[in-house]
PyMOL Python script that loads the backbone (N, CA, C, O; Angstrom):
from pymol import cmd

cmd.read_pdbstr("""\
ATOM      1  N   MET A   1    -130.417  -6.525   0.697  1.00  0.00           N
ATOM      2  CA  MET A   1    -129.955  -5.271   1.246  1.00  0.00           C
ATOM      3  C   MET A   1    -130.320  -4.147   0.269  1.00  0.00           C
ATOM      4  O   MET A   1    -129.986  -4.234  -0.913  1.00  0.00           O
ATOM      5  N   PRO A   2    -130.982  -3.120   0.730  1.00  0.00           N
ATOM      6  CA  PRO A   2    -131.365  -2.016  -0.144  1.00  0.00           C
ATOM      7  C   PRO A   2    -130.147  -1.330  -0.749  1.00  0.00           C
ATOM      8  O   PRO A   2    -129.089  -1.252  -0.125  1.00  0.00           O
ATOM      9  N   GLY A   3    -130.310  -0.840  -1.959  1.00  0.00           N
ATOM     10  CA  GLY A   3    -129.247  -0.088  -2.607  1.00  0.00           C
ATOM     11  C   GLY A   3    -128.299  -0.927  -3.431  1.00  0.00           C
ATOM     12  O   GLY A   3    -127.245  -0.438  -3.838  1.00  0.00           O
ATOM     13  N   LEU A   4    -128.640  -2.168  -3.687  1.00  0.00           N
ATOM     14  CA  LEU A   4    -127.802  -3.018  -4.536  1.00  0.00           C
ATOM     15  C   LEU A   4    -128.382  -3.057  -5.941  1.00  0.00           C
ATOM     16  O   LEU A   4    -129.599  -3.076  -6.129  1.00  0.00           O
ATOM     17  N   LYS A   5    -127.490  -3.068  -6.920  1.00  0.00           N
ATOM     18  CA  LYS A   5    -127.918  -3.276  -8.300  1.00  0.00           C
ATOM     19  C   LYS A   5    -127.475  -4.677  -8.697  1.00  0.00           C
ATOM     20  O   LYS A   5    -126.288  -5.000  -8.648  1.00  0.00           O
ATOM     21  N   LEU A   6    -128.426  -5.494  -9.085  1.00  0.00           N
ATOM     22  CA  LEU A   6    -128.138  -6.857  -9.512  1.00  0.00           C
ATOM     23  C   LEU A   6    -128.244  -6.915 -11.030  1.00  0.00           C
ATOM     24  O   LEU A   6    -129.238  -6.478 -11.610  1.00  0.00           O
ATOM     25  N   ARG A   7    -127.216  -7.459 -11.663  1.00  0.00           N
ATOM     26  CA  ARG A   7    -127.205  -7.598 -13.124  1.00  0.00           C
ATOM     27  C   ARG A   7    -127.154  -9.080 -13.479  1.00  0.00           C
ATOM     28  O   ARG A   7    -126.204  -9.779 -13.127  1.00  0.00           O
ATOM     29  N   PHE A   8    -128.182  -9.552 -14.176  1.00  0.00           N
ATOM     30  CA  PHE A   8    -128.210 -10.933 -14.657  1.00  0.00           C
ATOM     31  C   PHE A   8    -127.336 -11.031 -15.896  1.00  0.00           C
ATOM     32  O   PHE A   8    -127.476 -10.244 -16.833  1.00  0.00           O
ATOM     33  N   GLU A   9    -126.430 -12.006 -15.892  1.00  0.00           N
ATOM     34  CA  GLU A   9    -125.538 -12.228 -17.032  1.00  0.00           C
ATOM     35  C   GLU A   9    -126.008 -13.414 -17.871  1.00  0.00           C
ATOM     36  O   GLU A   9    -125.783 -13.446 -19.081  1.00  0.00           O
ATOM     37  N   GLY A  10    -126.655 -14.384 -17.238  1.00  0.00           N
ATOM     38  CA  GLY A  10    -127.133 -15.545 -17.975  1.00  0.00           C
ATOM     39  C   GLY A  10    -127.620 -16.640 -17.060  1.00  0.00           C
ATOM     40  O   GLY A  10    -127.416 -16.598 -15.847  1.00  0.00           O
ATOM     41  N   LEU A  11    -128.262 -17.614 -17.651  1.00  0.00           N
ATOM     42  CA  LEU A  11    -128.791 -18.766 -16.944  1.00  0.00           C
ATOM     43  C   LEU A  11    -128.318 -20.000 -17.711  1.00  0.00           C
ATOM     44  O   LEU A  11    -128.535 -20.104 -18.918  1.00  0.00           O
ATOM     45  N   ILE A  12    -127.672 -20.933 -17.014  1.00  0.00           N
ATOM     46  CA  ILE A  12    -127.076 -22.101 -17.659  1.00  0.00           C
ATOM     47  C   ILE A  12    -127.738 -23.369 -17.130  1.00  0.00           C
ATOM     48  O   ILE A  12    -127.803 -23.593 -15.921  1.00  0.00           O
ATOM     49  N   PHE A  13    -128.225 -24.189 -18.047  1.00  0.00           N
ATOM     50  CA  PHE A  13    -128.838 -25.471 -17.716  1.00  0.00           C
ATOM     51  C   PHE A  13    -127.903 -26.600 -18.124  1.00  0.00           C
ATOM     52  O   PHE A  13    -127.491 -26.690 -19.280  1.00  0.00           O
ATOM     53  N   HIS A  14    -127.573 -27.460 -17.166  1.00  0.00           N
ATOM     54  CA  HIS A  14    -126.780 -28.653 -17.448  1.00  0.00           C
ATOM     55  C   HIS A  14    -127.761 -29.798 -17.635  1.00  0.00           C
ATOM     56  O   HIS A  14    -128.415 -30.233 -16.687  1.00  0.00           O
ATOM     57  N   THR A  15    -127.856 -30.281 -18.874  1.00  0.00           N
ATOM     58  CA  THR A  15    -128.804 -31.339 -19.203  1.00  0.00           C
ATOM     59  C   THR A  15    -128.040 -32.633 -19.475  1.00  0.00           C
ATOM     60  O   THR A  15    -126.809 -32.648 -19.472  1.00  0.00           O
ATOM     61  N   PHE A  16    -128.762 -33.693 -19.705  1.00  0.00           N
ATOM     62  CA  PHE A  16    -128.133 -34.977 -20.022  1.00  0.00           C
ATOM     63  C   PHE A  16    -127.448 -34.945 -21.381  1.00  0.00           C
ATOM     64  O   PHE A  16    -126.569 -35.766 -21.643  1.00  0.00           O
ATOM     65  N   THR A  17    -127.826 -34.024 -22.242  1.00  0.00           N
ATOM     66  CA  THR A  17    -127.237 -33.949 -23.583  1.00  0.00           C
ATOM     67  C   THR A  17    -126.213 -32.830 -23.722  1.00  0.00           C
ATOM     68  O   THR A  17    -125.630 -32.668 -24.794  1.00  0.00           O
ATOM     69  N   GLY A  18    -125.978 -32.054 -22.665  1.00  0.00           N
ATOM     70  CA  GLY A  18    -124.998 -30.978 -22.729  1.00  0.00           C
ATOM     71  C   GLY A  18    -125.436 -29.765 -21.928  1.00  0.00           C
ATOM     72  O   GLY A  18    -126.252 -29.854 -21.011  1.00  0.00           O
ATOM     73  N   VAL A  19    -124.871 -28.639 -22.303  1.00  0.00           N
ATOM     74  CA  VAL A  19    -125.123 -27.381 -21.598  1.00  0.00           C
ATOM     75  C   VAL A  19    -125.907 -26.451 -22.510  1.00  0.00           C
ATOM     76  O   VAL A  19    -125.592 -26.323 -23.693  1.00  0.00           O
ATOM     77  N   GLN A  20    -126.932 -25.801 -21.959  1.00  0.00           N
ATOM     78  CA  GLN A  20    -127.705 -24.831 -22.709  1.00  0.00           C
ATOM     79  C   GLN A  20    -127.720 -23.526 -21.936  1.00  0.00           C
ATOM     80  O   GLN A  20    -128.127 -23.490 -20.775  1.00  0.00           O
ATOM     81  N   ARG A  21    -127.274 -22.448 -22.583  1.00  0.00           N
ATOM     82  CA  ARG A  21    -127.184 -21.140 -21.935  1.00  0.00           C
ATOM     83  C   ARG A  21    -128.268 -20.212 -22.482  1.00  0.00           C
ATOM     84  O   ARG A  21    -128.533 -20.178 -23.683  1.00  0.00           O
ATOM     85  N   PHE A  22    -128.887 -19.461 -21.569  1.00  0.00           N
ATOM     86  CA  PHE A  22    -129.867 -18.445 -21.928  1.00  0.00           C
ATOM     87  C   PHE A  22    -129.269 -17.086 -21.584  1.00  0.00           C
ATOM     88  O   PHE A  22    -128.895 -16.843 -20.436  1.00  0.00           O
ATOM     89  N   ALA A  23    -129.178 -16.210 -22.561  1.00  0.00           N
ATOM     90  CA  ALA A  23    -128.716 -14.835 -22.342  1.00  0.00           C
ATOM     91  C   ALA A  23    -129.879 -14.013 -21.792  1.00  0.00           C
ATOM     92  O   ALA A  23    -131.034 -14.412 -21.943  1.00  0.00           O
ATOM     93  N   PRO A  24    -129.599 -12.874 -21.157  1.00  0.00           N
ATOM     94  CA  PRO A  24    -130.682 -12.056 -20.599  1.00  0.00           C
ATOM     95  C   PRO A  24    -131.762 -11.665 -21.612  1.00  0.00           C
ATOM     96  O   PRO A  24    -132.931 -11.540 -21.249  1.00  0.00           O
ATOM     97  N   ASP A  25    -131.380 -11.473 -22.875  1.00  0.00           N
ATOM     98  CA  ASP A  25    -132.387 -11.093 -23.868  1.00  0.00           C
ATOM     99  C   ASP A  25    -133.302 -12.254 -24.258  1.00  0.00           C
ATOM    100  O   ASP A  25    -134.272 -12.059 -24.990  1.00  0.00           O
ATOM    101  N   GLN A  26    -133.000 -13.454 -23.776  1.00  0.00           N
ATOM    102  CA  GLN A  26    -133.852 -14.615 -24.008  1.00  0.00           C
ATOM    103  C   GLN A  26    -134.753 -14.904 -22.806  1.00  0.00           C
ATOM    104  O   GLN A  26    -135.502 -15.881 -22.800  1.00  0.00           O
ATOM    105  N   LEU A  27    -134.670 -14.048 -21.797  1.00  0.00           N
ATOM    106  CA  LEU A  27    -135.402 -14.266 -20.549  1.00  0.00           C
ATOM    107  C   LEU A  27    -136.355 -13.115 -20.261  1.00  0.00           C
ATOM    108  O   LEU A  27    -136.130 -11.980 -20.683  1.00  0.00           O
ATOM    109  N   ARG A  28    -137.400 -13.422 -19.549  1.00  0.00           N
ATOM    110  CA  ARG A  28    -138.299 -12.408 -18.999  1.00  0.00           C
ATOM    111  C   ARG A  28    -138.101 -12.472 -17.488  1.00  0.00           C
ATOM    112  O   ARG A  28    -138.480 -13.456 -16.853  1.00  0.00           O
ATOM    113  N   ILE A  29    -137.507 -11.423 -16.907  1.00  0.00           N
ATOM    114  CA  ILE A  29    -137.153 -11.406 -15.489  1.00  0.00           C
ATOM    115  C   ILE A  29    -137.990 -10.337 -14.798  1.00  0.00           C
ATOM    116  O   ILE A  29    -137.994  -9.174 -15.202  1.00  0.00           O
ATOM    117  N   ILE A  30    -138.701 -10.752 -13.745  1.00  0.00           N
ATOM    118  CA  ILE A  30    -139.598  -9.831 -13.044  1.00  0.00           C
ATOM    119  C   ILE A  30    -139.228  -9.816 -11.558  1.00  0.00           C
ATOM    120  O   ILE A  30    -139.275 -10.858 -10.905  1.00  0.00           O
ATOM    121  N   PRO A  31    -138.857  -8.639 -11.012  1.00  0.00           N
ATOM    122  CA  PRO A  31    -138.544  -8.558  -9.586  1.00  0.00           C
ATOM    123  C   PRO A  31    -139.820  -8.533  -8.742  1.00  0.00           C
ATOM    124  O   PRO A  31    -140.870  -8.082  -9.200  1.00  0.00           O
ATOM    125  N   THR A  32    -139.718  -9.018  -7.516  1.00  0.00           N
ATOM    126  CA  THR A  32    -140.864  -9.030  -6.617  1.00  0.00           C
ATOM    127  C   THR A  32    -141.018  -7.698  -5.881  1.00  0.00           C
ATOM    128  O   THR A  32    -142.118  -7.150  -5.804  1.00  0.00           O
ATOM    129  N   TYR A  33    -139.922  -7.186  -5.345  1.00  0.00           N
ATOM    130  CA  TYR A  33    -139.986  -5.974  -4.518  1.00  0.00           C
ATOM    131  C   TYR A  33    -139.243  -4.795  -5.134  1.00  0.00           C
ATOM    132  O   TYR A  33    -139.635  -3.647  -4.921  1.00  0.00           O
ATOM    133  N   GLY A  34    -138.199  -5.046  -5.880  1.00  0.00           N
ATOM    134  CA  GLY A  34    -137.354  -3.984  -6.411  1.00  0.00           C
ATOM    135  C   GLY A  34    -137.872  -3.400  -7.709  1.00  0.00           C
ATOM    136  O   GLY A  34    -139.049  -3.526  -8.048  1.00  0.00           O
ATOM    137  N   TYR A  35    -136.961  -2.753  -8.428  1.00  0.00           N
ATOM    138  CA  TYR A  35    -137.307  -2.055  -9.663  1.00  0.00           C
ATOM    139  C   TYR A  35    -136.417  -2.533 -10.806  1.00  0.00           C
ATOM    140  O   TYR A  35    -135.233  -2.806 -10.611  1.00  0.00           O
ATOM    141  N   ALA A  36    -136.990  -2.629 -11.979  1.00  0.00           N
ATOM    142  CA  ALA A  36    -136.220  -2.966 -13.176  1.00  0.00           C
ATOM    143  C   ALA A  36    -135.571  -1.686 -13.699  1.00  0.00           C
ATOM    144  O   ALA A  36    -136.257  -0.703 -13.981  1.00  0.00           O
ATOM    145  N   LEU A  37    -134.244  -1.707 -13.826  1.00  0.00           N
ATOM    146  CA  LEU A  37    -133.515  -0.576 -14.387  1.00  0.00           C
ATOM    147  C   LEU A  37    -133.319  -0.760 -15.886  1.00  0.00           C
ATOM    148  O   LEU A  37    -133.248   0.210 -16.640  1.00  0.00           O
ATOM    149  N   SER A  38    -133.233  -2.000 -16.301  1.00  0.00           N
ATOM    150  CA  SER A  38    -133.140  -2.371 -17.714  1.00  0.00           C
ATOM    151  C   SER A  38    -133.620  -3.814 -17.816  1.00  0.00           C
ATOM    152  O   SER A  38    -134.140  -4.373 -16.850  1.00  0.00           O
ATOM    153  N   ARG A  39    -133.446  -4.402 -18.975  1.00  0.00           N
ATOM    154  CA  ARG A  39    -133.912  -5.778 -19.181  1.00  0.00           C
ATOM    155  C   ARG A  39    -133.204  -6.779 -18.270  1.00  0.00           C
ATOM    156  O   ARG A  39    -133.772  -7.816 -17.926  1.00  0.00           O
ATOM    157  N   ASN A  40    -131.962  -6.470 -17.878  1.00  0.00           N
ATOM    158  CA  ASN A  40    -131.212  -7.415 -17.046  1.00  0.00           C
ATOM    159  C   ASN A  40    -130.615  -6.783 -15.783  1.00  0.00           C
ATOM    160  O   ASN A  40    -129.818  -7.427 -15.101  1.00  0.00           O
ATOM    161  N   GLU A  41    -130.982  -5.545 -15.461  1.00  0.00           N
ATOM    162  CA  GLU A  41    -130.473  -4.883 -14.257  1.00  0.00           C
ATOM    163  C   GLU A  41    -131.635  -4.471 -13.358  1.00  0.00           C
ATOM    164  O   GLU A  41    -132.664  -3.977 -13.820  1.00  0.00           O
ATOM    165  N   PHE A  42    -131.433  -4.694 -12.042  1.00  0.00           N
ATOM    166  CA  PHE A  42    -132.508  -4.459 -11.088  1.00  0.00           C
ATOM    167  C   PHE A  42    -131.976  -3.785  -9.838  1.00  0.00           C
ATOM    168  O   PHE A  42    -130.882  -4.101  -9.369  1.00  0.00           O
ATOM    169  N   LEU A  43    -132.756  -2.850  -9.298  1.00  0.00           N
ATOM    170  CA  LEU A  43    -132.435  -2.185  -8.042  1.00  0.00           C
ATOM    171  C   LEU A  43    -133.158  -2.921  -6.928  1.00  0.00           C
ATOM    172  O   LEU A  43    -134.382  -3.054  -6.949  1.00  0.00           O
ATOM    173  N   ILE A  44    -132.394  -3.396  -5.957  1.00  0.00           N
ATOM    174  CA  ILE A  44    -132.972  -4.100  -4.815  1.00  0.00           C
ATOM    175  C   ILE A  44    -133.284  -3.063  -3.744  1.00  0.00           C
ATOM    176  O   ILE A  44    -132.403  -2.303  -3.341  1.00  0.00           O
ATOM    177  N   THR A  45    -134.526  -3.028  -3.282  1.00  0.00           N
ATOM    178  CA  THR A  45    -134.955  -2.007  -2.328  1.00  0.00           C
ATOM    179  C   THR A  45    -135.355  -2.581  -0.973  1.00  0.00           C
ATOM    180  O   THR A  45    -135.519  -1.825  -0.015  1.00  0.00           O
ATOM    181  N   SER A  46    -135.511  -3.875  -0.874  1.00  0.00           N
ATOM    182  CA  SER A  46    -135.945  -4.484   0.384  1.00  0.00           C
ATOM    183  C   SER A  46    -134.741  -4.915   1.215  1.00  0.00           C
ATOM    184  O   SER A  46    -133.781  -5.475   0.686  1.00  0.00           O
ATOM    185  N   LYS A  47    -134.799  -4.650   2.512  1.00  0.00           N
ATOM    186  CA  LYS A  47    -133.714  -5.109   3.379  1.00  0.00           C
ATOM    187  C   LYS A  47    -133.843  -6.599   3.709  1.00  0.00           C
ATOM    188  O   LYS A  47    -132.962  -7.173   4.350  1.00  0.00           O
ATOM    189  N   PHE A  48    -134.926  -7.213   3.276  1.00  0.00           N
ATOM    190  CA  PHE A  48    -135.155  -8.634   3.535  1.00  0.00           C
ATOM    191  C   PHE A  48    -134.772  -9.520   2.358  1.00  0.00           C
ATOM    192  O   PHE A  48    -134.873 -10.744   2.448  1.00  0.00           O
ATOM    193  N   GLY A  49    -134.332  -8.915   1.247  1.00  0.00           N
ATOM    194  CA  GLY A  49    -133.934  -9.692   0.087  1.00  0.00           C
ATOM    195  C   GLY A  49    -134.847  -9.450  -1.095  1.00  0.00           C
ATOM    196  O   GLY A  49    -135.706  -8.569  -1.073  1.00  0.00           O
ATOM    197  N   GLU A  50    -134.649 -10.230  -2.102  1.00  0.00           N
ATOM    198  CA  GLU A  50    -135.406 -10.081  -3.344  1.00  0.00           C
ATOM    199  C   GLU A  50    -135.670 -11.454  -3.930  1.00  0.00           C
ATOM    200  O   GLU A  50    -134.886 -12.384  -3.744  1.00  0.00           O
ATOM    201  N   ALA A  51    -136.755 -11.569  -4.623  1.00  0.00           N
ATOM    202  CA  ALA A  51    -137.090 -12.796  -5.351  1.00  0.00           C
ATOM    203  C   ALA A  51    -137.422 -12.385  -6.778  1.00  0.00           C
ATOM    204  O   ALA A  51    -138.016 -11.332  -7.008  1.00  0.00           O
ATOM    205  N   PHE A  52    -137.037 -13.217  -7.724  1.00  0.00           N
ATOM    206  CA  PHE A  52    -137.267 -12.927  -9.131  1.00  0.00           C
ATOM    207  C   PHE A  52    -138.043 -14.064  -9.776  1.00  0.00           C
ATOM    208  O   PHE A  52    -137.800 -15.238  -9.495  1.00  0.00           O
ATOM    209  N   LEU A  53    -138.962 -13.707 -10.628  1.00  0.00           N
ATOM    210  CA  LEU A  53    -139.625 -14.669 -11.489  1.00  0.00           C
ATOM    211  C   LEU A  53    -138.846 -14.652 -12.799  1.00  0.00           C
ATOM    212  O   LEU A  53    -138.728 -13.608 -13.442  1.00  0.00           O
ATOM    213  N   ILE A  54    -138.318 -15.799 -13.190  1.00  0.00           N
ATOM    214  CA  ILE A  54    -137.522 -15.890 -14.418  1.00  0.00           C
ATOM    215  C   ILE A  54    -138.192 -16.890 -15.351  1.00  0.00           C
ATOM    216  O   ILE A  54    -138.349 -18.064 -15.016  1.00  0.00           O
ATOM    217  N   ARG A  55    -138.580 -16.412 -16.511  1.00  0.00           N
ATOM    218  CA  ARG A  55    -139.248 -17.242 -17.515  1.00  0.00           C
ATOM    219  C   ARG A  55    -138.503 -17.090 -18.831  1.00  0.00           C
ATOM    220  O   ARG A  55    -137.927 -16.035 -19.099  1.00  0.00           O
ATOM    221  N   PRO A  56    -138.509 -18.132 -19.655  1.00  0.00           N
ATOM    222  CA  PRO A  56    -137.914 -17.974 -20.988  1.00  0.00           C
ATOM    223  C   PRO A  56    -138.821 -17.096 -21.861  1.00  0.00           C
ATOM    224  O   PRO A  56    -140.045 -17.129 -21.736  1.00  0.00           O
ATOM    225  N   GLU A  57    -138.205 -16.326 -22.731  1.00  0.00           N
ATOM    226  CA  GLU A  57    -138.974 -15.470 -23.640  1.00  0.00           C
ATOM    227  C   GLU A  57    -139.800 -16.327 -24.602  1.00  0.00           C
ATOM    228  O   GLU A  57    -140.940 -15.987 -24.917  1.00  0.00           O
ATOM    229  N   LEU A  58    -139.230 -17.426 -25.061  1.00  0.00           N
ATOM    230  CA  LEU A  58    -139.909 -18.350 -25.970  1.00  0.00           C
ATOM    231  C   LEU A  58    -139.823 -19.767 -25.416  1.00  0.00           C
ATOM    232  O   LEU A  58    -138.906 -20.085 -24.658  1.00  0.00           O
ATOM    233  N   ASP A  59    -140.752 -20.598 -25.784  1.00  0.00           N
ATOM    234  CA  ASP A  59    -140.736 -22.023 -25.416  1.00  0.00           C
ATOM    235  C   ASP A  59    -140.695 -22.217 -23.909  1.00  0.00           C
ATOM    236  O   ASP A  59    -141.407 -21.541 -23.167  1.00  0.00           O
ATOM    237  N   SER A  60    -139.849 -23.155 -23.459  1.00  0.00           N
ATOM    238  CA  SER A  60    -139.736 -23.446 -22.028  1.00  0.00           C
ATOM    239  C   SER A  60    -138.293 -23.827 -21.705  1.00  0.00           C
ATOM    240  O   SER A  60    -137.486 -24.070 -22.603  1.00  0.00           O
ATOM    241  N   PHE A  61    -137.985 -23.874 -20.428  1.00  0.00           N
ATOM    242  CA  PHE A  61    -136.646 -24.277 -20.023  1.00  0.00           C
ATOM    243  C   PHE A  61    -136.483 -25.787 -20.206  1.00  0.00           C
ATOM    244  O   PHE A  61    -137.455 -26.534 -20.089  1.00  0.00           O
ATOM    245  N   PRO A  62    -135.267 -26.235 -20.489  1.00  0.00           N
ATOM    246  CA  PRO A  62    -135.045 -27.680 -20.628  1.00  0.00           C
ATOM    247  C   PRO A  62    -135.000 -28.364 -19.267  1.00  0.00           C
ATOM    248  O   PRO A  62    -134.778 -27.721 -18.241  1.00  0.00           O
ATOM    249  N   ARG A  63    -135.213 -29.680 -19.274  1.00  0.00           N
ATOM    250  CA  ARG A  63    -135.006 -30.457 -18.050  1.00  0.00           C
ATOM    251  C   ARG A  63    -133.508 -30.457 -17.767  1.00  0.00           C
ATOM    252  O   ARG A  63    -132.695 -30.612 -18.678  1.00  0.00           O
ATOM    253  N   ALA A  64    -133.154 -30.283 -16.501  1.00  0.00           N
ATOM    254  CA  ALA A  64    -131.735 -30.152 -16.172  1.00  0.00           C
ATOM    255  C   ALA A  64    -131.403 -30.851 -14.862  1.00  0.00           C
ATOM    256  O   ALA A  64    -132.260 -31.030 -13.997  1.00  0.00           O
ATOM    257  N   THR A  65    -130.149 -31.238 -14.739  1.00  0.00           N
ATOM    258  CA  THR A  65    -129.650 -31.809 -13.493  1.00  0.00           C
ATOM    259  C   THR A  65    -129.049 -30.725 -12.615  1.00  0.00           C
ATOM    260  O   THR A  65    -128.890 -30.906 -11.407  1.00  0.00           O
ATOM    261  N   GLN A  66    -128.714 -29.592 -13.233  1.00  0.00           N
ATOM    262  CA  GLN A  66    -128.122 -28.480 -12.496  1.00  0.00           C
ATOM    263  C   GLN A  66    -128.427 -27.186 -13.239  1.00  0.00           C
ATOM    264  O   GLN A  66    -128.448 -27.157 -14.469  1.00  0.00           O
ATOM    265  N   VAL A  67    -128.665 -26.109 -12.481  1.00  0.00           N
ATOM    266  CA  VAL A  67    -128.914 -24.796 -13.073  1.00  0.00           C
ATOM    267  C   VAL A  67    -127.969 -23.800 -12.418  1.00  0.00           C
ATOM    268  O   VAL A  67    -127.845 -23.757 -11.194  1.00  0.00           O
ATOM    269  N   GLU A  68    -127.304 -23.002 -13.245  1.00  0.00           N
ATOM    270  CA  GLU A  68    -126.400 -21.958 -12.745  1.00  0.00           C
ATOM    271  C   GLU A  68    -126.951 -20.598 -13.133  1.00  0.00           C
ATOM    272  O   GLU A  68    -127.452 -20.410 -14.242  1.00  0.00           O
ATOM    273  N   LEU A  69    -126.854 -19.662 -12.219  1.00  0.00           N
ATOM    274  CA  LEU A  69    -127.271 -18.293 -12.469  1.00  0.00           C
ATOM    275  C   LEU A  69    -126.017 -17.432 -12.455  1.00  0.00           C
ATOM    276  O   LEU A  69    -125.308 -17.381 -11.450  1.00  0.00           O
ATOM    277  N   GLU A  70    -125.742 -16.759 -13.561  1.00  0.00           N
ATOM    278  CA  GLU A  70    -124.597 -15.849 -13.634  1.00  0.00           C
ATOM    279  C   GLU A  70    -125.098 -14.431 -13.372  1.00  0.00           C
ATOM    280  O   GLU A  70    -126.035 -13.965 -14.022  1.00  0.00           O
ATOM    281  N   TYR A  71    -124.472 -13.756 -12.426  1.00  0.00           N
ATOM    282  CA  TYR A  71    -124.911 -12.408 -12.076  1.00  0.00           C
ATOM    283  C   TYR A  71    -123.757 -11.638 -11.447  1.00  0.00           C
ATOM    284  O   TYR A  71    -122.748 -12.221 -11.048  1.00  0.00           O
ATOM    285  N   SER A  72    -123.920 -10.335 -11.365  1.00  0.00           N
ATOM    286  CA  SER A  72    -122.980  -9.485 -10.639  1.00  0.00           C
ATOM    287  C   SER A  72    -123.798  -8.529  -9.777  1.00  0.00           C
ATOM    288  O   SER A  72    -124.946  -8.213 -10.089  1.00  0.00           O
ATOM    289  N   ILE A  73    -123.186  -8.080  -8.695  1.00  0.00           N
ATOM    290  CA  ILE A  73    -123.856  -7.171  -7.764  1.00  0.00           C
ATOM    291  C   ILE A  73    -122.966  -5.946  -7.552  1.00  0.00           C
ATOM    292  O   ILE A  73    -121.755  -6.064  -7.362  1.00  0.00           O
ATOM    293  N   LEU A  74    -123.584  -4.785  -7.588  1.00  0.00           N
ATOM    294  CA  LEU A  74    -122.881  -3.528  -7.374  1.00  0.00           C
ATOM    295  C   LEU A  74    -123.632  -2.743  -6.305  1.00  0.00           C
ATOM    296  O   LEU A  74    -124.856  -2.620  -6.365  1.00  0.00           O
ATOM    297  N   ARG A  75    -122.913  -2.221  -5.341  1.00  0.00           N
ATOM    298  CA  ARG A  75    -123.533  -1.385  -4.309  1.00  0.00           C
ATOM    299  C   ARG A  75    -123.599   0.043  -4.825  1.00  0.00           C
ATOM    300  O   ARG A  75    -122.570   0.630  -5.159  1.00  0.00           O
ATOM    301  N   LEU A  76    -124.790   0.602  -4.891  1.00  0.00           N
ATOM    302  CA  LEU A  76    -124.987   1.942  -5.423  1.00  0.00           C
ATOM    303  C   LEU A  76    -124.870   2.972  -4.307  1.00  0.00           C
ATOM    304  O   LEU A  76    -125.596   2.904  -3.316  1.00  0.00           O
ATOM    305  N   ALA A  77    -123.964   3.917  -4.466  1.00  0.00           N
ATOM    306  CA  ALA A  77    -123.729   4.933  -3.430  1.00  0.00           C
ATOM    307  C   ALA A  77    -124.946   5.837  -3.247  1.00  0.00           C
ATOM    308  O   ALA A  77    -125.278   6.196  -2.117  1.00  0.00           O
ATOM    309  N   LEU A  78    -125.606   6.204  -4.324  1.00  0.00           N
ATOM    310  CA  LEU A  78    -126.746   7.114  -4.237  1.00  0.00           C
ATOM    311  C   LEU A  78    -127.873   6.521  -3.402  1.00  0.00           C
ATOM    312  O   LEU A  78    -128.485   7.227  -2.600  1.00  0.00           O
ATOM    313  N   ALA A  79    -128.151   5.248  -3.578  1.00  0.00           N
ATOM    314  CA  ALA A  79    -129.250   4.619  -2.852  1.00  0.00           C
ATOM    315  C   ALA A  79    -128.930   4.387  -1.380  1.00  0.00           C
ATOM    316  O   ALA A  79    -129.824   4.074  -0.594  1.00  0.00           O
ATOM    317  N   ASN A  80    -127.659   4.540  -0.999  1.00  0.00           N
ATOM    318  CA  ASN A  80    -127.263   4.334   0.392  1.00  0.00           C
ATOM    319  C   ASN A  80    -126.861   5.634   1.087  1.00  0.00           C
ATOM    320  O   ASN A  80    -126.318   5.607   2.192  1.00  0.00           O
ATOM    321  N   ASP A  81    -127.122   6.749   0.454  1.00  0.00           N
ATOM    322  CA  ASP A  81    -126.813   8.051   1.038  1.00  0.00           C
ATOM    323  C   ASP A  81    -127.657   8.250   2.300  1.00  0.00           C
ATOM    324  O   ASP A  81    -128.821   7.851   2.315  1.00  0.00           O
ATOM    325  N   PRO A  82    -127.108   8.853   3.353  1.00  0.00           N
ATOM    326  CA  PRO A  82    -127.882   9.063   4.584  1.00  0.00           C
ATOM    327  C   PRO A  82    -129.201   9.802   4.344  1.00  0.00           C
ATOM    328  O   PRO A  82    -130.180   9.550   5.046  1.00  0.00           O
ATOM    329  N   ALA A  83    -129.242  10.698   3.377  1.00  0.00           N
ATOM    330  CA  ALA A  83    -130.492  11.415   3.093  1.00  0.00           C
ATOM    331  C   ALA A  83    -131.571  10.461   2.589  1.00  0.00           C
ATOM    332  O   ALA A  83    -132.755  10.655   2.865  1.00  0.00           O
ATOM    333  N   CYS A  84    -131.159   9.423   1.843  1.00  0.00           N
ATOM    334  CA  CYS A  84    -132.125   8.446   1.335  1.00  0.00           C
ATOM    335  C   CYS A  84    -132.581   7.492   2.424  1.00  0.00           C
ATOM    336  O   CYS A  84    -133.682   6.946   2.356  1.00  0.00           O
ATOM    337  N   LEU A  85    -131.736   7.291   3.430  1.00  0.00           N
ATOM    338  CA  LEU A  85    -132.040   6.354   4.482  1.00  0.00           C
ATOM    339  C   LEU A  85    -132.711   7.000   5.685  1.00  0.00           C
ATOM    340  O   LEU A  85    -133.122   6.298   6.609  1.00  0.00           O
ATOM    341  N   ALA A  86    -132.830   8.329   5.690  1.00  0.00           N
ATOM    342  CA  ALA A  86    -133.420   9.033   6.819  1.00  0.00           C
ATOM    343  C   ALA A  86    -134.861   8.583   7.048  1.00  0.00           C
ATOM    344  O   ALA A  86    -135.641   8.449   6.104  1.00  0.00           O
ATOM    345  N   GLY A  87    -135.193   8.357   8.290  1.00  0.00           N
ATOM    346  CA  GLY A  87    -136.547   7.965   8.637  1.00  0.00           C
ATOM    347  C   GLY A  87    -136.798   6.477   8.554  1.00  0.00           C
ATOM    348  O   GLY A  87    -137.881   6.018   8.915  1.00  0.00           O
ATOM    349  N   ARG A  88    -135.823   5.707   8.086  1.00  0.00           N
ATOM    350  CA  ARG A  88    -135.991   4.258   8.015  1.00  0.00           C
ATOM    351  C   ARG A  88    -135.657   3.656   9.369  1.00  0.00           C
ATOM    352  O   ARG A  88    -134.801   4.160  10.097  1.00  0.00           O
ATOM    353  N   THR A  89    -136.339   2.580   9.691  1.00  0.00           N
ATOM    354  CA  THR A  89    -136.064   1.887  10.948  1.00  0.00           C
ATOM    355  C   THR A  89    -135.506   0.525  10.678  1.00  0.00           C
ATOM    356  O   THR A  89    -135.209  -0.217  11.614  1.00  0.00           O
TER     357      THR A  89
END
""", "prot")
cmd.dss("prot")
cmd.show_as("cartoon", "prot")
cmd.util.cbc("prot")
cmd.orient("prot")
């Protein structure tokens, strides 16, 4: 949905030897359609959703049985103002 700000808080890998957490500063996150507002905050502009390429800054991700993505979403009033939405179908 356009006008959402997504903030990545972390990425958690559950491995056979324990839990390994990656903070946003350890990740390289690239949005497909939206815009990067900061290293871990992104403006979603597509009404069809968003996809992110997430890579570790160094090395590689561990093998895991489960992966958790910690994030928060905020609806931005400015991006949803009728003036910004005018002419959209």
